[in-house]
N, C-alpha and C positions, 0 to 999 in steps of 0.2 A: 640490803639489810647489813648484807657481810661486808660491804664496801663503807659503809657505816659504823658498824663496829670497831674495824683497822682504823679508819679516820681517826675515832673515839681513843685508840691505845695508843695511838703514837701520841709524844710531845706536840703540844701546841705550838712551839714555838721551835723550830728545830736552828739547833747550833753547830756552827763551826765554830774552831780555833782561826784566830785573827791574831800572826804573829805582828809585833810590834817592838822596836827599838828606842826610847824614849832617852831623852838626854843622860848624858855622862856625869856621872855625880863629882867625880872631880872635879870635871869640868865648872861647874855650881860654886864650887870649895872658894875659889878669887872673889866670887861675888857674896857671898858668906861674909866673906873678913874684910869686905870693903864695908858693907853695912854695920858689921862690928865697928870697923876702925869711924866710922861717920857718928854711931852710936855713942863712943867713947869720945871722939871731940865735942855734940852737944852737951854731952856730960860735964865736962871741962867749961865750956863756956854759959855752961847752965849755974854753977858753981857759981864761977865768975862774974856774971852778971844779973842772975833772982832773977831770969825773965822766964815768967809763964810759958813763951812760947817758946821756949826750946827746951822747956819739960813738956811739953806736949811732942814736939819732935822726937825727944829721947823713949820719950812711950812709945811714939807709931813706929819708929824704927826696933823696936826690940819686938812690939807686936810681926811684925812684916819677918824679922829672924825668925822666931820661934812658928812663927805661919808656913815659912817657906821649908824650914827643916823639916817639917812633916811631910814633905814629898822627898824624903830621902828614904831609899830603901834596898838592900843588898840582894842579890839574887846566886846563889850558889852553886855550884855543878850538880847537874842531871836536878835539877828543879828547877820551877817554874813558877812567876808571881799574873794572876788576873786582876786585870783591871777593871774597876766599874765605875762610873759616874752616875751618880745619884740611882745606882740599881740599874743603869744601862753601861752592857756590856761593853767594854773599848780592846780590848784585845789581851794578849797574853806575852810577857816576856819572858825569854829561856835563857838571853845571851848572860851568863854570867858578871858577876861585876856587881859597883856601886852606882848607881841608878836614880836620877829624879824625874818623877813629874809632875804634873797638877796636884796640889796638895788637898785638893777634892776628891781626888780618886781612893776609891778605897781598894787595899791589896791583899790578895788571900792566896795562900802558898798552898800549892799542889807537889808532889814529888814525883820524880819522873823516875826514881830506882826502881831496879827489880824487886819486886816483891811476891812472898810464897808462902802459903797455909799449909795447914793438914785440917782437911773436915773432921768432922766426930764419926764415929764409927757408926755406919747405919745398921739397921734391920729392916733388909728389906726383902721379899721372894724374887729369886732368878725364875727364868723364861718356863722352867719345870713346877714352879712353885715353891721350890725348896729355899725353907727362909736359910740365911744367908747375912753374915755380915760385913761390910763393907768401905772402905776410906779411901779416900786418895788428896795426893799430894798437885796442888796448881800451883802455876809459876804463872806471874802477870804483869804489867807495867802499864800506866796510864801514858796514853800514846796524842790521843783529845784532851785540852783542859776544861774547854769549852761544853762541851759532850759531857765530859764525867761530870763538872759544878752542877752543870742546868738541865740537865735533862734527866739524873736521878735524884733520890735525897740525899742519899749517904753512900759512894759508889764503894766503897769497902765493902760495907754492910752488904750492896750490892751483887757485889763479886762473892763472897761466902757463900750466900744465901740461892742465888741461881748456880752455882757449881754443886751445891749440895741435891740441886732439884735434878740437876743433870746428870750427877751419878746415880742417882734411885733410880732415872729413867732409863738407864745404861743396863744396872743389872734387871729391869725387867725384859730386856732384847736378847739376853744372853742366856746360857744355861751355866751353870757351875762347870761342869764335864763336861766335854762333846759324848753325844749317846750313838753318833751314827761317824763313819768316818768320813775327815774333809770337814764337820761342824765348827762353827769358832764359838769358843767356849771362853768364858773367862778365866780359868785357868791355865789354859793350856795356849792361848794365842795372846798375850800381853801387850803384844807391839799394836797388832790391830785392835783392840779394845784400848788402847790409851789414844789409838790415833781417832777413832768415832769419838772417845769422851772429850778430847781437844777441842774437834771440830762441832759438838755440842755446846760445849761453853761458850767458845767464841760467838756463836750462835747468839746465846742468851744475853752476851756482855756488850755487843755491838755497838749497841745505841748509851752506853756508857762511855764509851772512847778509850777502852780497854783492849789489849792485844794480850791473849793469852800463848805466851811460849811453850809451854810445855805441861801436860798432864796426866796421870799415870796415879796406876790403883800402890797405895800403899800397905793395903791389910786386905784381907781376904779369906776366909772362914766359916763353914759351916756354922747355924747359929747351936747355939751350947747344947738344946733340948736334943736337936737330931746328929749332933756331930760323931755322939760314938756308933749311934748305926750307919752312919754315914762310913764310918772308918774303917768297921767290918765288911761294908761294903766293897769298899777299899781292896780291902787285905783279902776279901777271894773273889773279885778279879782279877789280881796277881797271883793269887795261886791256880786261879783256873789257866790263867797264860801261862806258869810256870809249865802247868803238868801236861797241857799240849804240846810243849816244845820237849819233854822227854818221852814224850809217847812217840811222836815226830820221828828223835833219835832212837830211843828202842827199837822201832820196826825197821829203820834203814840198819843198825848194827845185827837184828837178826837176819833179815835177808842177805845182809853180806856173809853171813857165818853157812847160811847155808848156801850159796853160792858156791863158795872157795871149800866145803867139806866136798861138795856134788863135782865143781871141778878138778880138785887133784885127788879124788876118789879115796879120799881116808875114808871112810866108812861109809857102808851102801845105808841111808832109811827107807823105811816105807812110809805112807802116809801120816798110819798112826805113831809112829816113831815123830816124825817130823813134826805133827801136833803137839807131844809130849813136851818137845824140846822147845817147840817157838813156845808155847807155854810157860814152861820153866825159865827160860828166858828176857820174857817181859816179865814175870813176877822178880825176879833177880832186878835188870834196867831198872823197872819202872818203880821199885820200891823204892822211900824214903827211908832204906834203915838198911844195915849190910846185913851179905845173904850167909846165913847158918848152914855150914855143909850138915852134911848127914852119913856118918862112914857105917857099912852093913859091915859088921865083925863073921855075918855068918854063926853057924851052932857047931858048937864043940862036938 
């Protein structure tokens, strides 16, 4: 059953690009010039003799010239022309210049230049279920013109839709912020996430003859309805982390002060006085305000 579904999902005809190099258009120009010269000669003879046969020859030469000129076409740099004969794929011309093929051939242009686009800002849920806004920039180019034209209906639209689908799936696989040490998250591991996004988009676009050169997140934020709450959470986390550093430093300074007082025998402190001193030092060092000294003036 799965094999049948897979065969239905794939294109009915597997197309691959076939490079061709038709005749040079510059080489065909002398022949066209000869046809023009023959037509001019026939016109002169017809005018002189008023012969109907010569008139028919002139008409035939004019039709042949016009029909032959239809076969001329140009190929620009980083451009390709896909040739078809009555719907049958005949090949792709990539060599720049003036070319000539059978006038019955139809010619469709495909740009081989590098393109990029930025997706719309999508509102999705991350791995933790938090609503976020995310957008991405995708850089791509066509590498197989036959697949691009014959495997999908509109390869440009296909690139846009599949890129946004891959971006949605990416957001579901990662949290916005890491919750445990070493966890890959959208905000903290931009390189890993960008590589994952590029690989997933490429897997979706391989059947369209498209190569993804780069994919990266261009916008990432919490959804407006939870942005304020998440900002308060981040600020609280930053405050807690800062307080932990302050307490660690204060404990070290108190320990150093007690060791120096004891080593240099500046003053003898019993346990109660040490406890009072430790408490006072911790209050001074851990407070976010400057210490306010109290001077005892005694009684008069």
